[in-house]
C-alpha positions in Angstrom: 136.6 110.8 105.8 134.5 111.1 102.7 131.7 108.6 101.9 133.6 107.5 98.7 136.7 106.7 100.8 134.6 104.9 103.4 133.0 102.7 100.7 136.4 102.1 99.0 137.9 101.0 102.3 134.9 98.7 103.1 135.1 97.1 99.7 138.8 96.5 100.1 138.4 94.9 103.5 135.5 92.8 102.4 137.7 91.3 99.8 139.8 89.9 102.6 136.9 87.8 103.9 136.8 85.5 100.9 140.5 84.8 100.8 141.6 84.8 104.4 142.8 81.4 105.8 144.4 81.3 109.2 148.0 80.2 109.2 147.6 78.6 112.6 144.2 77.2 113.8 143.2 79.0 117.1 142.0 76.9 120.0 138.3 76.5 120.3 136.8 78.9 122.9 133.4 77.4 123.2 131.4 79.9 125.2 134.5 81.9 126.2 134.0 80.5 129.7 137.6 81.0 130.8 137.5 83.3 133.9 141.2 84.1 133.2 143.6 86.4 134.9 145.3 89.4 133.3 147.7 88.6 130.5 151.3 88.4 131.4 154.0 90.9 130.8 155.9 93.6 132.7 152.8 95.7 133.4 150.8 92.9 135.0 153.2 91.4 137.6 152.2 87.8 136.9 154.0 84.9 135.2 150.9 82.8 134.5 149.8 82.8 130.9 146.2 83.8 130.2 143.7 81.5 128.5 143.5 83.9 125.6 147.2 83.8 124.9 147.4 80.0 124.8 149.9 77.8 123.1 149.2 76.5 119.6 146.1 74.2 119.4 146.3 70.6 120.3 145.9 68.6 117.1 143.8 66.1 119.0 141.3 68.7 120.3 137.8 69.2 118.9 137.7 71.0 115.6 137.3 74.8 115.6 133.6 75.6 115.1 134.5 78.7 113.2 137.0 77.6 110.5 136.1 80.6 108.3 136.5 83.2 110.9 137.2 86.7 109.5 140.0 89.0 110.6 138.9 91.8 112.9 139.3 94.4 110.2 137.3 92.4 107.7 134.6 91.7 110.2 134.1 95.4 111.0 134.0 96.2 107.3 131.5 93.5 106.6 129.3 94.8 109.5 129.4 98.3 108.1 128.7 97.1 104.6 125.7 95.0 105.8 123.8 98.2 106.7 124.4 100.0 103.4 121.4 98.6 101.5 118.9 99.2 104.3 116.3 101.8 103.3 116.9 105.2 105.0 113.2 106.2 105.6 113.7 109.8 106.7 110.9 111.4 108.6 110.1 114.8 110.0 109.9 114.8 113.8 109.4 117.4 116.5 112.6 118.8 118.0 112.1 116.9 121.2 112.1 113.6 119.4 115.2 114.2 117.2 117.9 113.8 119.8 120.6 111.3 118.7 119.2 111.0 115.1 121.0 112.2 112.0 120.0 115.1 109.8 119.0 114.1 106.3 118.9 117.7 104.9 121.1 120.7 105.6 120.1 122.9 108.5 119.8 126.4 107.0 119.1 129.6 109.0 115.4 130.6 108.7 116.1 134.0 110.1 119.0 136.3 111.1 120.5 135.5 114.5 119.9 137.6 116.4 116.9 138.9 114.4 117.3 142.4 115.8 120.0 144.4 117.5 120.2 143.1 121.1 121.7 144.2 124.3 124.4 141.8 125.5 124.3 143.1 129.1 122.1 144.7 131.7 122.9 148.4 131.8 122.2 151.5 129.8 121.6 152.1 126.1 123.1 155.5 125.3 123.3 157.7 122.2 126.2 160.0 121.4 128.8 161.2 123.9 128.0 161.6 127.7 127.1 162.5 130.2 123.5 161.4 129.4 120.1 162.4 130.7 117.6 159.7 131.4 114.0 159.2 132.7 113.2 157.2 135.7 111.5 153.8 135.2 112.4 150.1 134.5 113.6 150.9 131.0 113.6 148.4 128.1 113.0 144.8 129.0 113.5 141.6 126.9 110.5 140.6 124.9 109.0 144.1 124.8 108.3 146.2 121.7 110.9 148.7 120.4 111.4 151.7 122.6 111.4 155.3 121.4 114.5 156.3 119.5 117.2 158.0 121.5 118.5 161.5 120.8 122.2 162.4 121.3 122.9 162.8 125.0 120.0 160.5 126.1 120.2 157.1 127.9 117.7 154.5 128.9 117.9 151.4 131.2 118.1 148.2 129.2 118.0 144.4 130.1 120.1 141.7 128.6 118.3 140.4 125.4 116.2 143.5 125.0 115.9 145.3 121.6 118.3 148.2 121.2 116.4 151.5 120.5 117.2 153.1 117.2 120.0 155.7 117.2 121.6 154.1 120.3 125.4 153.9 119.9 126.5 151.7 122.8 125.5 149.8 125.9 127.2 150.7 129.2 127.1 147.9 131.8 125.5 148.8 135.1 128.8 148.3 137.0 130.6 150.6 134.6 128.2 153.6 135.1 127.6 156.1 137.8 124.1 157.6 138.3 123.3 161.0 139.6 119.7 160.5 140.7 119.2 164.1 141.8 120.0 165.4 138.4 118.9 162.3 136.4 122.4 162.2 134.8 124.4 159.1 133.8 128.2 159.1 133.8 130.5 156.5 132.4 133.2 155.1 134.6 135.4 154.1 131.7 135.8 154.9 128.0 132.7 154.1 125.9 133.4 152.5 122.6 130.8 152.7 119.9 128.9 149.4 119.5 130.1 147.9 122.8 127.9 145.2 124.3 125.5 145.3 121.4 124.8 142.1 119.5 124.1 143.4 116.0 121.4 141.7 113.9 122.8 138.8 112.0 126.0 138.6 114.1 125.7 134.8 114.3 124.1 134.1 110.9 122.1 135.5 108.1 118.9 134.0 106.7 119.9 131.2 104.4 123.3 130.6 105.9 124.3 126.9 106.2 124.4 126.0 109.9 124.9 122.3 109.7 125.4 119.8 106.9 123.2 116.8 106.2 124.6 113.8 108.1 125.2 115.8 111.4 124.1 114.0 114.6 121.4 115.9 116.5 123.0 116.7 119.9 121.5 118.8 122.6 123.4 121.8 121.2 122.0 121.1 117.7 118.5 121.1 119.2 119.2 124.5 120.8 120.6 125.9 117.5 117.6 124.6 115.5 115.2 126.1 117.9 117.0 129.5 117.9 117.0 129.4 114.1 113.2 128.9 114.0 112.7 125.2 113.5 109.9 123.2 115.1 110.7 120.0 113.3 113.7 118.3 111.7 114.0 115.8 108.9 116.1 113.0 110.3 117.0 109.3 109.9 115.3 107.4 112.8 117.6 105.5 115.1 117.8 101.9 114.2 115.8 99.8 116.6 117.3 97.0 118.7 116.0 94.2 120.8 118.3 92.4 123.2 117.8 88.7 124.0 119.9 87.5 127.0 120.4 83.7 126.9 121.5 81.4 129.6 119.8 79.3 132.3 122.5 80.2 134.7 121.7 83.8 135.0 120.2 85.6 138.0 118.6 89.1 137.6 119.0 90.1 141.3 120.8 89.1 144.5 124.1 87.4 145.0 125.5 84.6 142.8 124.7 81.2 144.4 124.3 77.5 143.7 126.1 77.6 140.3 124.1 80.7 139.2 125.7 84.0 138.3 124.3 87.5 138.0 123.4 88.7 134.5 125.9 91.5 133.8 124.9 92.0 130.1 121.3 92.9 130.6 122.1 96.1 132.5 125.1 96.8 130.3 123.9 96.4 126.7 120.8 98.7 126.5 122.6 102.0 127.5 125.7 101.0 125.5 123.6 100.4 122.4 121.8 103.7 122.9 125.2 105.4 123.0 126.0 103.7 119.6 122.9 105.4 118.1 120.2 102.8 118.6 116.7 102.9 120.1 116.4 99.9 122.4 112.9 98.5 122.3 113.3 95.8 125.0 115.8 93.6 126.9 114.5 90.1 127.6 116.0 87.1 129.4 115.1 83.8 127.7 117.3 81.2 129.3 118.5 78.4 127.1 115.2 77.6 125.3 115.4 77.1 121.6 111.7 77.4 121.1 111.6 80.7 123.0 114.6 82.0 121.1 113.0 81.1 117.7 109.7 82.7 118.7 111.4 85.9 120.0 113.5 86.4 116.9 110.7 85.7 114.4 108.3 87.9 116.4 110.7 90.8 116.9 110.0 94.2 115.2 113.5 95.5 115.7 115.9 96.3 112.9 118.7 94.6 114.8 118.4 91.7 117.3 121.3 91.3 119.7 121.7 88.0 121.4 124.1 87.2 124.2 125.6 83.7 124.6 124.7 80.6 122.6 127.0 81.5 119.7 129.4 78.6 120.1 128.8 74.9 119.3 127.9 73.5 122.8 124.7 71.5 123.7 122.8 74.6 124.8 124.1 77.0 122.1 121.0 77.5 120.0 121.7 80.6 117.9 123.6 78.8 115.1 121.0 76.0 114.8 118.3 78.7 114.4 120.3 80.4 111.7 120.9 77.1 109.9 117.1 76.6 109.9 116.5 80.2 108.8 118.7 79.9 105.8 115.9 78.0 104.1 113.9 81.3 104.2 116.7 83.5 102.9 118.8 84.2 106.1 122.5 84.7 105.4 125.4 84.3 107.8 127.7 87.3 107.1 130.3 86.9 109.7 130.9 83.5 111.3 133.5 84.0 114.0 136.2 86.7 114.2 139.9 86.4 114.8 139.7 88.6 117.9 140.2 87.9 121.6 138.1 88.0 123.6 135.0 87.3 121.6 136.1 84.9 118.9 132.7 83.1 118.5 130.7 86.3 117.7 128.6 86.3 114.5 126.5 88.6 112.2 123.5 87.4 110.1 121.1 89.0 107.8 117.6 87.6 108.6 115.7 89.6 106.0 116.7 92.6 103.8 115.7 94.9 106.7 116.7 92.8 109.7 120.0 91.7 111.2 121.1 89.6 114.1 124.3 90.2 116.0 125.3 87.2 118.2 127.5 88.2 121.1 129.4 85.7 123.2 128.1 85.2 126.7 131.2 86.4 128.7 130.9 90.1 129.5 134.2 91.5 128.0 133.8 89.2 125.0 130.4 90.7 124.5 131.8 94.2 124.7 134.3 93.1 122.0 131.4 92.0 119.9 129.6 95.3 120.4 132.6 97.2 119.1 133.5 94.8 116.4 130.1 94.1 114.8 127.3 96.1 116.4 129.0 99.5 116.3 129.8 99.6 112.5 126.4 98.0 111.7 124.4 100.5 113.7 126.5 103.4 112.5 125.7 102.6 108.9 122.0 102.0 109.6 121.8 105.3 111.4 123.8 107.0 108.6 126.3 108.3 111.1 129.7 109.5 109.7 132.8 107.4 110.0 135.0 108.6 112.8 138.7 109.1 112.1 140.8 106.4 113.6 142.6 107.5 116.8 146.0 106.1 117.7 148.2 106.4 120.8 151.5 104.9 122.1 151.1 102.3 124.8 153.2 102.7 127.9 153.7 98.9 128.6 154.2 95.8 126.7 151.0 94.0 125.8 151.1 90.2 125.1 149.3 89.1 122.0 147.5 86.1 120.6 149.4 84.1 118.0 147.0 84.7 115.2 144.2 87.0 116.5 143.8 90.6 117.3 143.3 91.4 121.0 141.1 94.2 122.4 142.6 95.3 125.7 141.1 97.9 128.1 143.3 101.0 128.5 143.2 104.4 130.2 145.0 107.5 129.1 147.7 108.9 131.3 150.1 111.9 131.0 153.8 111.4 131.9 154.5 113.8 134.7 158.1 114.2 133.6 157.7 114.6 129.8 154.1 115.6 129.5 153.5 112.9 126.8 150.2 111.1 126.7 150.1 107.4 126.5 147.7 104.5 126.9 148.1 102.3 129.9 146.8 98.7 129.6 144.6 97.7 132.5 144.5 94.6 134.7 141.4 92.3 134.8 141.0 92.0 131.0 139.9 88.3 130.8 136.9 87.5 128.7 134.6 87.1 131.7 135.8 90.3 133.4 134.4 93.8 133.5 136.6 95.3 136.2 139.2 96.5 133.7 136.8 98.0 131.2 134.8 99.7 134.0 137.9 101.8 134.7 138.8 102.3 131.0 138.3 105.1 128.5 139.2 103.0 125.5 140.3 99.6 124.1 143.6 99.2 122.4 143.6 97.1 119.2 146.6 94.8 119.7 147.8 93.0 116.6 148.7 89.3 116.5 151.9 88.7 118.4 151.4 91.6 120.8 152.8 95.1 121.2 156.0 96.5 122.8 156.1 99.5 125.0 156.0 102.6 122.9 154.2 101.0 120.0 151.4 103.2 118.5 148.1 101.4 118.4 144.6 102.1 117.3 142.3 103.1 120.3 138.6 102.5 120.3 136.9 105.1 122.4 134.2 104.1 124.8 130.9 105.9 125.0 131.5 107.3 128.5 134.7 108.9 127.4 132.8 110.9 124.8 129.6 111.6 126.7 127.6 109.7 124.1 124.6 108.5 126.2 121.9 110.3 124.2 
């Protein structure tokens, strides 16, 4: 997708934010504390409705704390748009520091590759037709100076990667040659084709050829290519920096859950996931439910993006929103205030300063994953100047119940039908907001529209980092 099309799509989606009003108010989720079972439907074998697929809201219930919640599509577009005005600040870094960053200039070949005619195999360099005479010795080794030219009828031992002597016409692999040591004669065991097993100079590229365009992500293979092409440094956009603040007095960092306390699942989960999204994670800190500690941590952070977990609803110990209300006096802006997505409805996105953003994730683990993919991923992608990935869609094997007005993100795994060979997405059990068992077995999340999906419907699939090997 081109940058112009991306921006056009973002602007169109952003227009939805200002005019969206939900037809049916969704029930308040608070901290997404419902432990929940898997949603009902043919593939789940249960008749009990899930907390996420609840009946219409009770008119006597407490008011929804997020009356201006954005649609899932508009929230993702707003998150991508939020990073567009951040300064790029490219810098030239050594190769070993460039992994996972984005090239800000094209990668052009500084030399021919290979830069000289090279042997592709261990064997014999020969000139003209055989049999060939040779001299005893180790022959030509990689990294050594050019050997003497060969005359017709002569051969010399040669190692893989060694420079081909001038006038040589082919390389014969050791296993395809027969040596008469007594007469110092070499015989070929099969037809010799001129040029065989020789990598000619410039076979891969010529000096000045475009190897990679600006905007390419520096992968391990890109590092190898850059080194081969003669680079010691690369001009890149640094990874956006992130600090993770885990909130909640009920969290344990080791041992078994006990006495009303639960293990912190998000501290171990978030840092590697954020790295896979292109971020550099500076620190992960557990703060408990302390508004003063939260304020001090946010104001003292040097990260481009602060990610909080929990505290985004309107309960007595939910301190993220009160902080943002206070911060508005100094220019902070709440960009996304709740999203019509289950799980993860009370997520939020704020701009604290022109260069700093805050992503507030719900405290329940799968709800936090939903917030990562809804808000953090598009924000970090734009800050890192990573290209937009084409949307991927696949048919679902089973019916997936939906929420009346919200998008659902449901863990799936890809399977191939043994009879037809068709690939489809299979929704997984254990997909309640507090559950990680389903997503731990998943290789994607299906984007289920309001009302649900029937078996065979083609849905957008959000890939997960481990399905792509993206833990750079």
